[in-house]
N, C-alpha and C positions, 0 to 999 in steps of 0.2 A: 748196273746188273740187268741180265736180258732177258727181258717180255716177251711171254709164252703164251695162248690162244689156246684152253684144252678145249674143242666142243663133244661130249660125249653128253647122252640123254636119260643113260640111267646112269642115278642116283651115286649109284655105291666104285661103282666100274671110273666113275667122272671121280668122284672122293681117291679113288685111289692113284689115279694117274698125275692129280693136282699133287694133293701126298707125296710122292715120287720127285718128282718134278721141283720141287719148293723140296727139296731134300737134296737136292743136283744142285742147289742152287738158283735155281728162276726166281721170276716174278712173275705170277701167276696170275692169270686171269681167267673162265672161267663160263660157259654158256650152254645151256641145257637142247636147243635148239637148235635151226636153220638161221631162221631170222636175225634170233641177236648173236649167232655168231659174227656174220654178215654186219653188222650193227657195229659190233665191238673190232671187225676187224681196220672198219671204217675211221673209226675213231681212237682209240686206244693204239695201232699204230703197234704191233705187236714185232717178236725178232721172230716170230716163227710160229703155222698154226700146227695142230695136233688135230685133225679131223673124222669122226664119226661118219658113214656112211648111214644110216639109217636114221633121221632127223625126226622127231615132227616140226611143221611151220613150212618148210622150205628142204630139201635130200640132198644130202653132202653135193651129188657130184651139184644140183644145180648153185650152191654154194664158194664151190671153186671155179663152174665157171661164171660166177657175179664178181668174183676179188679176181681173177686173171686178167676181167676186161675194162679195172676199172685201175688209170694208173697209182694210185692212193696206193691199191693195195696187190699189186702186180707182182712187184719183187717177195710176195714174203716167200721163205721156205714152205711147202706142205708136205705132211703125212700124213698122211690118209690110213686110221686104222679101223677093221670091222669083222664083225665076228664071219662074215662069208669069205672061203679062201678062196686066189687068188680069181686064176680062168680071166673070164671076162671083163668082171668090178676095176681088178685090177688095167689090165688093157685102159680101160675106158679110167678111173684114177690120171692114169700115167698120160693118156693123151689127153686130160684137159687142165695139164699140169703141174700134177703132185710129185713130187724127188722120189716119192720113197708108202709102199706102200704093202703094212702089216698087219698080219690074223691078231687081232685080239686073242687074250688068256688070260682071264683069270687070273691075281698073285702073278700076272706074268709082265712086267712096269719095263720091266731092261733096257729091251728092243728100241728102244721107244726112245728111252732117256737116254742111253750111248746115242742113237742117233741126233740127238736134238744136243747133246754134248760135241760132240761131231761136228754139226752146222753148225753151229753160233760160239765156237776157238774163238 
């Protein structure tokens, strides 16, 4: 079973993504802040990461920089999701090594789940 790390500080949104990923057959670990995300990525070796940008303790872009700088986590596929529509944030996320950028919408988990299913076949 493929393991996915979902990083989202808003509990209802995180729960929505966690449940959707579990229904799709993934083993899910979760973090509610950037520091926990880095620790879990280093220690749990997830097969993919769903990463929010605006996080407590450590910004999502900083999380992305740190996991790309470490040999243990460099190859983890990351999809960035944010309330912030594209533009500079999308460009920055992609330049830091994200494979995709999705604007999160309540109740619309399917684009993220589809990406995970496609990426982790």
